[in-house]
N, C-alpha and C positions, 0 to 999 in steps of 0.2 A: 898696414893691410892685415886682415885676419881671414881665416878660413875655417872650414868645418872638416874634421877628419871623421872617417867611419870606422868604428871599433866593433869587432865581433864580441858577443858576450863571452865572459870568462867563467869557467866552472870554478866553484868555490875552492877546490883543492889544487887548482893549477897555478903555476908560475909561468907567465906568458909574456912574450915581448911584443910591444905595440909600437907603431911607427907613425911619424908625421913627416910628410914629404913636402918640402918647400921649393921644389924644382921650378915651378912656374912663377915663384915670387922673387927669385934671384936674378940680378943683372948678369950679363956676361962677365966672367972673371970674379964675381962676388962669391964669397964663401961664408959659411956659418962659423963664427968664432966661439960663441957661448950658447949653450942650450940647457934648459931645465924643463922638467915636467912637474906639475903640481896636481893634486887631487882634492876635490871638495865634493860634498854630497849634493846631488841634485834632488833626489827624493829618497825617503827612508831615513833611518837614523844610524849614524856611525860617529861615535865620540872622537875618533881619531882617523879621519879619512886619509890623511897623509901617510899612514902606515902601510898602505897598499903599494907605495912607491918603493922599489927594491934597488938600492944602489943609485949610481949616477946615470944620467942620459949619455948616450954615445952618439957621435956624429960621424957619418959616412957620406961624404959629398953633401948633397942637399937633403939627406934623410936623417932624422933623429930617431933613435930607438930607446925604449925604456922598458925594463922588466917590471911587471905588475904581479903582485902576489896577494893571496888571502882575500880580504874584504868581508863584508857582511851580506849574507844571503838576502836577496830581494832588494838590496840597495842599488840605486843607479848613481854612479859617480860621474862628475864632469872632470875629464882630464884636460889640462891646458898645457900646451907646449909653447914656450917662449924662447925665441932665438934672437941673438944680436949678430949682425953680419960685420964683415971686416972692410967695408967699403970706405973707410976713412972717417975721421971725426965728424965732418959736416954732412957726409952722405951715407953713413951707416944706417941700417934699418933695424928696428925692433919689430919682429913679426910674430904673430900668434896663430895657433891652430888649436881648436878645442873639439871635443867629441864626448859622447855619452858612452859609458861602459856599465852594462848590467852584470850582476853576479848571479849565476844560475846554480841550482843544486847539482852536485856530482851525480851522474847517472851510472850506478853500478848494478 
């Protein structure tokens, strides 16, 4: 199953935490055991889009959080959160949520 997350734009100078919520995708008693965020460019140019990912994703119940930093002004990134659940070998799930993240100028 896959879903779409809504991410507010990030100011260029911010380091901000973004979340993907898998509550509606998990069965009763099922939990997230592995989670990762990846970043690619959707529009614009960034030679190293993965550099906006800061540290590792953290899991709190059905919610996965990831700090995002920097970026290139005007670029729109696609953030993809991939999780694997603990429902057992034959019934574990790989779930995806993606969303677009725009980098906006700092307004000082």
